[in-house]
C-alpha positions as CSV (number, residue, x, y, z in Angstrom):
1,M,0.0,0.0,0.0
2,E,1.2,3.5,-0.8
3,L,1.1,6.1,1.9
4,L,1.7,9.8,2.1
5,L,3.4,11.6,5.0
6,L,2.1,15.1,4.8
7,R,3.4,18.1,6.8
8,H,0.8,20.2,8.6
9,G,-0.2,23.8,7.8
10,E,1.7,26.9,9.0
11,T,2.0,27.8,12.7
12,E,3.2,31.0,14.4
13,W,6.4,29.2,15.4
14,N,7.0,28.3,11.8
15,L,6.9,32.0,11.0
16,T,9.5,32.8,13.7
17,G,11.7,29.7,13.2
18,R,11.1,28.3,16.7
19,M,11.8,24.6,17.2
20,Q,8.3,23.2,17.9
21,G,8.9,19.6,18.8
22,L,6.2,18.4,21.2
23,S,4.8,21.9,21.9
24,D,1.2,22.0,20.9
25,T,1.3,25.1,18.7
26,R,-1.7,26.3,16.7
27,L,-2.2,26.9,13.0
28,T,-2.2,30.4,11.8
29,R,-5.1,31.7,9.7
30,A,-2.8,31.0,6.7
31,G,-2.2,27.5,8.0
32,I,-5.9,26.8,8.0
33,D,-6.2,28.3,4.5
34,Q,-3.3,26.1,3.3
35,A,-5.1,23.0,4.5
36,Q,-8.2,24.1,2.6
37,A,-6.3,25.0,-0.5
38,A,-4.5,21.6,-0.6
39,L,-7.9,19.7,-0.7
40,T,-8.2,20.2,-4.4
41,S,-4.8,18.8,-5.1
42,L,-4.9,15.7,-2.8
43,P,-6.0,12.3,-4.2
44,P,-8.7,10.2,-2.5
45,F,-7.5,8.3,0.5
46,S,-8.6,5.1,2.1
47,Q,-7.6,6.3,5.6
48,V,-6.6,9.6,7.2
49,W,-4.2,9.5,10.2
50,T,-2.7,12.2,12.3
51,S,-0.4,13.1,15.1
52,P,-2.3,14.2,18.2
53,L,-0.8,17.7,18.1
54,Q,-3.4,20.2,17.0
55,R,-1.4,21.7,14.1
56,A,-1.4,18.3,12.4
57,R,-4.8,17.2,13.7
58,L,-6.7,20.3,12.4
59,T,-5.0,19.8,9.0
60,A,-6.0,16.1,8.9
61,E,-9.5,16.8,10.0
62,A,-10.0,19.1,7.0
63,I,-8.8,16.4,4.7
64,A,-11.0,13.7,6.3
65,E,-14.1,15.9,6.3
66,S,-13.6,16.7,2.6
67,Q,-13.4,13.0,1.8
68,D,-16.1,12.0,4.2
69,I,-13.9,9.5,6.0
70,P,-12.9,9.3,9.7
71,C,-9.7,11.0,11.0
72,R,-7.7,8.7,13.3
73,V,-5.2,9.9,15.8
74,D,-2.0,8.0,16.6
75,E,0.7,9.0,19.1
76,R,3.3,7.3,17.0
77,L,3.0,10.1,14.4
78,I,3.9,12.9,16.9
79,E,6.8,15.2,16.2
80,R,10.2,14.4,17.6
81,S,11.3,16.0,20.8
82,W,13.8,18.8,20.6
83,G,14.7,18.4,24.3
84,A,16.2,21.5,25.8
85,W,16.0,23.4,22.5
86,E,12.2,23.1,22.2
87,G,10.6,26.5,21.8
88,M,14.0,28.2,21.0
89,L,15.1,30.1,18.0
90,P,18.2,28.8,16.2
91,E,20.2,31.9,17.1
92,D,19.4,31.4,20.8
93,V,20.5,27.8,20.6
94,D,23.8,28.9,18.9
95,Q,24.3,31.5,21.7
96,K,23.7,29.1,24.5
97,W,25.3,26.0,22.9
98,P,28.0,27.5,20.7
99,G,29.0,25.3,17.8
100,W,26.6,22.5,18.6
101,R,24.3,22.8,15.7
102,A,27.2,23.3,13.2
103,A,28.8,20.1,14.6
104,G,25.5,18.1,14.5
105,R,25.3,17.8,18.2
106,K,21.9,17.5,19.9
107,P,20.7,18.3,23.5
108,D,19.6,15.9,26.1
109,G,16.0,14.8,25.4
110,Y,16.3,15.1,21.6
111,E,14.7,12.1,19.8
112,H,17.1,10.7,17.2
113,D,16.2,9.6,13.7
114,E,16.3,5.9,14.5
115,S,13.8,6.2,17.3
116,V,11.4,8.3,15.1
117,F,11.8,5.7,12.3
118,R,10.9,2.8,14.7
119,R,7.7,4.7,15.6
120,F,6.9,5.1,11.9
121,L,7.4,1.4,11.2
122,E,5.3,0.4,14.1
123,W,2.5,2.7,12.9
124,R,2.8,1.6,9.3
125,D,2.8,-2.1,10.1
126,A,-0.3,-1.6,12.2
127,V,-2.4,0.3,9.6
128,T,-1.3,-0.7,6.1
129,H,-2.6,-4.3,5.9
130,D,-6.2,-3.6,4.8
131,G,-5.5,-4.6,1.2
132,S,-6.7,-1.3,-0.2
133,A,-5.3,0.0,-3.5
134,T,-6.2,3.5,-2.4
135,P,-3.4,5.3,-0.6
136,L,-3.6,6.5,3.0
137,V,-2.3,9.8,4.4
138,A,-0.6,10.6,7.7
139,V,-0.5,14.3,8.6
140,T,2.5,14.7,10.7
141,H,5.6,17.0,11.2
142,G,8.7,18.2,9.4
143,G,11.1,16.6,11.9
144,F,9.2,13.3,11.8
145,M,9.3,13.3,8.0
146,S,13.0,14.3,7.9
147,A,13.9,11.4,10.2
148,V,12.0,8.8,8.1
149,V,13.5,10.1,4.8
150,R,17.1,10.1,6.1
151,V,16.8,6.6,7.5
152,L,15.4,5.4,4.2
153,G,18.5,6.9,2.5
154,G,16.9,10.0,1.0
155,S,18.1,13.5,1.2
156,D,16.3,16.0,3.3
157,S,16.5,19.8,3.2
158,G,13.4,20.6,5.2
159,Y,9.7,20.5,4.3
160,K,7.2,23.2,3.3
161,N,3.8,23.3,4.9
162,L,1.5,20.8,3.1
163,E,4.5,19.1,1.4
164,G,4.4,15.4,1.3
165,V,6.6,12.3,0.9
166,W,5.1,9.3,-0.8
167,I,6.3,6.0,0.7
168,G,5.9,2.7,-1.1
169,D,7.0,-0.8,-0.1
170,V,8.4,-3.9,-1.7
171,E,8.3,-7.1,0.3
172,D,7.3,-5.1,3.4
173,R,10.3,-2.8,3.0
174,P,9.5,0.9,2.7
175,F,11.1,3.2,0.2
176,I,10.7,6.8,-1.0
177,R,8.6,7.1,-4.1
178,R,8.6,10.9,-4.5
179,H,8.1,14.3,-2.9
180,E,5.1,16.4,-3.8
181,E,4.0,19.9,-2.9
182,F,0.2,20.4,-2.6
183,I,0.0,24.2,-2.3
184,P,2.0,26.9,-4.1
185,N,4.4,29.3,-2.4
186,A,4.6,27.6,1.0
187,R,7.5,28.5,3.3
188,K,10.3,25.9,3.7
189,L,11.1,24.5,7.1
190,T,14.7,25.6,8.0
191,R,16.8,25.3,11.1
């Protein structure tokens, strides 16, 4: 079964560049409008899944409502933790932890790619065996998507709001099919 990992709409913290992580930030008016605008570009789905964080959940609920199917919440789709850096601006991190980001170091409490990928696999294995030829969508987060893509061997340079990664599988092994943007002119996630 093919599945789409889709990043949520814009939040206030996206606009300022804050590291959101597990913080339950809200969509901006533009983020709500982005979710609505993407509805015309998205294909039909057999299932709609979401992280419990409201920025993803509200985006997913718009998709599910437009396709008249239920929206299901799963904790395994939640964003990675940024540990001590959560809620901080990159420049503040660089001031408090000089050279850490440039060296690829992470703070205590940061959830590494392999842990995020294990959650993804557990979720995927639990939900993709219904035999449907119609794809499913999981509305999630940029850090979650980046971790999955990197572990699968893809390159990652951040994700725009309502940008997705199509994941296929061969003999139960996931692989990246393609990236797709569902709205024009969205801002790219940068750190």
